[in-house]
Steps between C-alpha positions, in 0.01 A plus 500: 500500500497764777832623634517486879851627559830595336839508674866461402409406143252234611133528401235312701171415330195290573193413299153358543426155368203553264318176575568512873817416688647168389846558641647574839508874574813632329665800342736559209833686521689628197853630473666564165428190287426264789182426692387290793167390644499484881238344729376744763435249778848346506706759306628221276575505129233331292648576159800680350760694690694823522871559550600403852509856639164599349343170610610557861378861495164390360461228763598740781248757374230230479565387858460858622177548304347152508169614656466783246573263212228263617258791539577613143452143373156489660406842363598402146314169514192695616527729196640798689818698446799410718665748734858616434762351733801691630838422340818395677685806622 
């Protein structure tokens, strides 16, 4: 699963769906032992969750980079490598 970004202990990853996209465009965020799946279009949690602070940081980052996340989703589904996305500063 390609890593798109890493900031403040949070790792953002996305992967291609091998038989074609069956889910809404989304990404995965990991921090310590927790993980969350977030929809790109609405920046809403689809599954899991992080601690409150990390969840808010992840959602804020996603809002800032929503267009880039969607572009990376489309690249991966087309069999191409995603582009790295800038971290929160």
